[in-house]
C-alpha positions in Angstrom: -34.5 17.1 -51.7 -31.5 19.1 -50.3 -32.0 21.2 -47.2 -29.4 23.9 -46.5 -29.1 25.4 -43.0 -28.4 29.2 -43.3 -26.2 31.4 -41.1 -28.4 34.3 -40.2 -27.9 37.8 -38.9 -30.8 39.9 -37.5 -30.6 43.7 -38.1 -31.0 45.5 -35.8 -29.7 43.1 -33.1 -32.7 43.8 -30.8 -36.1 43.9 -32.4 -39.4 45.0 -30.8 -43.0 44.7 -31.8 -43.9 46.8 -35.0 -40.2 47.4 -35.7 -39.0 47.0 -39.3 -36.4 44.3 -39.2 -34.2 42.4 -41.7 -33.0 38.8 -41.4 -29.9 38.2 -43.6 -29.6 34.4 -44.3 -26.2 33.5 -45.9 -25.7 30.0 -47.5 -23.4 28.2 -49.9 -24.4 26.0 -52.8 -22.9 25.0 -56.1 -26.3 24.6 -57.7 -26.1 25.9 -61.3 -29.7 27.3 -61.4 -29.0 29.6 -58.4 -25.7 30.8 -60.0 -27.4 31.5 -63.3 -30.3 33.4 -61.8 -28.1 35.7 -59.7 -25.8 36.4 -62.6 -28.6 37.9 -64.6 -29.8 40.2 -61.8 -28.0 41.8 -58.9 -31.1 41.5 -56.6 -33.9 39.0 -57.2 -37.2 39.7 -55.6 -38.8 36.4 -54.5 -42.4 35.5 -53.7 -43.5 34.5 -50.2 -45.7 31.8 -51.6 -42.9 29.3 -51.8 -42.5 28.8 -48.0 -43.3 25.1 -47.5 -45.8 25.9 -44.6 -48.3 28.7 -44.1 -46.8 31.9 -42.6 -48.0 32.9 -39.1 -49.6 36.3 -39.9 -50.4 36.8 -36.1 -46.7 36.7 -35.3 -45.2 38.6 -38.2 -45.7 40.2 -41.6 -43.1 39.7 -44.4 -42.6 42.8 -46.5 -40.1 41.5 -49.0 -37.7 38.7 -50.0 -34.5 39.3 -51.9 -31.8 37.0 -53.1 -28.3 38.3 -53.8 -24.9 36.9 -54.8 -22.4 37.5 -52.0 -19.4 35.8 -53.5 -18.2 32.6 -55.1 -21.1 30.0 -54.6 -22.2 32.1 -51.6 -25.7 33.8 -51.5 -27.8 35.9 -49.1 -31.5 35.7 -48.7 -32.8 38.9 -47.1 -36.2 38.7 -45.4 -37.7 42.1 -44.5 -40.5 41.7 -41.9 -42.4 43.4 -39.1 -43.2 41.4 -35.9 -46.5 41.5 -34.1 -45.7 39.3 -31.0 -42.9 39.0 -28.5 -41.0 35.7 -28.0 -39.4 33.3 -30.4 -40.5 32.1 -33.9 -38.9 30.3 -36.8 -39.7 31.0 -40.5 -40.8 27.9 -42.4 -38.3 26.3 -44.8 -38.2 28.1 -48.2 -38.5 26.2 -51.5 -35.8 28.0 -53.5 -36.0 25.6 -56.4 -39.7 26.4 -57.1 -39.1 30.1 -56.5 -36.4 30.2 -59.2 -38.5 27.9 -61.6 -36.2 24.9 -61.4 -37.7 21.4 -61.6 -34.5 19.4 -61.8 -33.2 19.9 -58.3 -35.1 20.3 -55.0 -33.4 22.9 -52.7 -34.9 24.1 -49.5 -33.5 26.8 -47.1 -33.9 26.3 -43.3 -33.7 29.0 -40.7 -32.9 29.5 -37.0 -35.2 31.0 -34.5 -35.8 34.8 -34.3 -36.3 36.5 -30.9 -38.6 39.5 -30.5 -37.9 41.5 -27.4 -40.4 43.2 -25.0 -39.8 46.8 -23.9 -41.9 46.3 -20.7 -39.9 43.3 -19.5 -36.5 45.1 -20.2 -37.6 48.3 -18.4 -39.1 46.4 -15.5 -41.1 49.4 -14.4 -42.7 49.3 -10.9 -44.3 51.8 -8.7 -42.9 52.3 -5.2 -44.5 54.1 -2.3 -42.6 57.1 -1.0 -40.8 56.6 2.3 -41.7 58.6 5.4 -38.9 60.6 7.1 -38.2 59.2 10.6 -39.2 61.3 13.6 -36.2 62.8 15.5 -35.9 63.9 19.1 -35.6 67.7 19.7 -32.0 68.9 19.4 -30.6 65.9 17.5 -31.1 67.1 14.0 -28.0 69.3 13.8 -25.8 66.6 15.3 -27.0 64.1 12.7 -26.5 66.5 9.8 -23.1 67.4 11.1 -22.1 63.8 11.3 -23.3 63.2 7.8 -21.3 66.2 6.5 -18.1 64.9 8.2 -18.7 61.4 6.8 -19.2 62.9 3.3 -15.9 64.8 3.5 -14.1 61.7 4.6 -15.6 59.7 1.7 -14.6 62.4 -0.8 -11.1 62.4 0.4 -10.9 58.6 0.3 -12.4 58.4 -3.2 -9.8 60.9 -4.5 -7.0 58.7 -3.2 -8.6 55.6 -4.8 -9.2 57.4 -8.1 -5.6 58.6 -8.4 -4.3 55.1 -7.6 -6.8 53.5 -10.1 -5.9 56.0 -12.8 -2.2 55.1 -12.7 -3.1 51.4 -12.6 -5.5 51.7 -15.5 -2.9 53.6 -17.6 -0.3 50.8 -17.3 -2.9 48.1 -17.9 -4.2 49.9 -21.0 -0.6 50.2 -22.4 0.1 46.5 -21.7 -3.3 45.5 -23.3 -2.6 47.7 -26.4 0.9 46.1 -26.7 -0.7 42.6 -26.6 -3.3 43.6 -29.3 -0.6 45.1 -31.6 1.6 42.0 -31.2 -1.4 39.8 -32.0 -2.3 41.9 -35.1 1.3 41.8 -36.4 1.6 38.1 -35.9 -1.7 37.5 -37.7 -0.7 39.6 -40.7 2.6 37.8 -40.9 0.9 34.4 -40.9 -1.7 35.5 -43.5 1.0 36.8 -45.8 2.7 33.4 -45.5 -0.5 31.7 -46.7 -0.8 34.2 -49.5 2.6 33.2 -50.9 2.1 29.4 -50.2 1.8 27.8 -53.6 2.7 24.2 -52.5 -0.1 23.1 -50.2 -3.5 22.2 -51.4 -6.4 24.7 -51.2 -8.1 22.6 -48.5 -5.0 22.8 -46.3 -4.7 26.6 -47.0 -8.4 27.2 -46.2 -8.0 25.3 -42.9 -4.8 27.3 -42.2 -6.6 30.6 -42.8 -9.4 29.6 -40.3 -6.9 28.6 -37.7 -5.0 31.9 -38.0 -8.2 34.0 -37.7 -9.6 31.9 -34.8 -6.3 32.4 -32.8 -6.4 36.1 -33.6 -10.1 36.5 -32.4 -9.4 34.4 -29.2 -6.6 36.8 -28.2 -8.4 40.0 -29.3 -11.8 39.2 -27.5 -10.6 36.8 -24.8 -13.1 34.2 -25.9 -12.6 30.6 -27.0 -13.0 31.2 -30.7 -10.6 28.3 -31.4 -13.4 26.0 -30.2 -16.3 27.8 -31.9 -18.0 26.4 -35.0 -18.7 28.7 -37.9 -22.4 28.8 -37.3 -21.8 30.2 -33.8 -19.3 32.9 -34.6 -21.8 35.8 -34.5 -23.3 34.7 -31.2 -19.9 34.3 -29.7 -18.9 37.8 -30.9 -22.0 39.3 -29.3 -21.4 37.3 -26.1 -17.7 38.4 -25.9 -18.4 42.1 -26.6 -21.7 42.4 -24.8 -23.0 44.4 -27.8 -20.8 47.3 -26.8 -18.8 47.8 -30.1 -19.8 50.2 -32.8 -21.8 49.1 -35.9 -18.6 49.7 -38.0 -16.7 47.0 -36.0 -19.7 44.7 -36.0 -19.8 45.0 -39.8 -16.1 44.2 -39.9 -16.7 41.0 -37.9 -19.5 40.0 -40.2 -17.1 40.3 -43.1 -14.7 38.0 -41.2 -17.5 35.5 -40.5 -18.4 35.4 -44.2 -14.9 34.2 -45.1 -15.4 31.2 -42.8 -18.4 30.2 -44.9 -16.3 30.2 -48.1 -13.3 28.4 -46.5 -15.6 25.8 -45.0 -17.0 25.1 -48.5 -13.5 24.7 -49.9 -12.5 22.4 -46.9 -15.4 20.0 -47.0 -16.5 19.9 -50.7 -14.9 17.2 -52.8 -13.8 19.3 -55.8 -13.9 22.8 -54.4 -10.8 25.1 -54.7 -9.9 28.8 -54.7 -10.7 30.6 -58.0 -8.1 32.9 -59.7 -6.8 35.4 -57.2 -9.6 34.5 -54.8 -7.2 33.4 -52.0 -5.4 36.8 -52.2 -8.6 38.8 -52.3 -10.0 36.8 -49.3 -6.8 37.6 -47.3 -7.1 41.3 -48.3 -10.6 41.3 -47.0 -9.5 39.8 -43.7 -6.7 42.3 -43.3 -9.1 45.2 -44.0 -11.6 44.0 -41.4 -8.9 43.3 -38.8 -7.6 46.8 -39.3 -11.1 48.2 -38.6 -11.5 46.1 -35.4 -8.1 47.4 -34.1 -9.0 51.1 -34.7 -9.9 53.1 -31.6 -13.6 53.6 -31.0 -15.1 56.9 -32.2 -18.2 58.4 -30.6 -19.8 59.1 -34.0 -19.3 55.4 -34.9 -21.4 54.1 -32.0 -25.0 53.1 -32.6 -27.8 55.1 -31.2 -29.3 53.0 -28.2 -32.3 50.9 -29.2 -35.7 52.3 -28.5 
């Protein structure tokens, strides 16, 4: 029996009780029966009866299972579900071989934990008793109010001085940061183009080179140690470094970059794996498109509506 660990993405990022959610589980395999099944149909609806253990109906309800071909030897299992409890749970392993009517090879998919959030804990609502105004001596009220007014005027004057100073400082810092990002982008494009025209090194060396170039780009762009981050932790590192503040458009672009790591990992570590015709060039084009999206200025209409 072969057990494959999937790289999963939860949509939306924060899920609450009774929300409709989707867990996209991407994996790589060269199993012929998976390739043949997905070539016949774009989307394959699978049955929930092939989970190797009973589903926890008190924690969640699965609405649908779909298998799609995401690229060369790369596939995505989409689990649409609705949670009924907060906390963490893990879906049981899924017997993909039996689901696709294959008896010659045993292939199971394993999943990471899913976290269901609590609105009450996030809001942290508490009732506070109203404070009672202090008693003042006769004749002191106007003196106190006058002192407060003078203090407010002084604070407003001081804040204006600080704001002007900070505005100038922020302007130059923004320009320097933009220059750093532009230089990083140009250097990354130059390196990727060099890999595109490299026809002497082996595909394993080129795949490792592509990963090194992108890790160095991400480390500079997001100021996070992506050069020491394994492929399975790329999405978590992205969310940690951005604090979930980027738009869904840029998040989708990063997902596209992370997907290329799955394919290049397969080429690096599989014995007979190699790039197919024009695959290396298409993969580099995909990286360049997603890098360009990440470098675009944020637009208000691109930002996600805050979670409920």
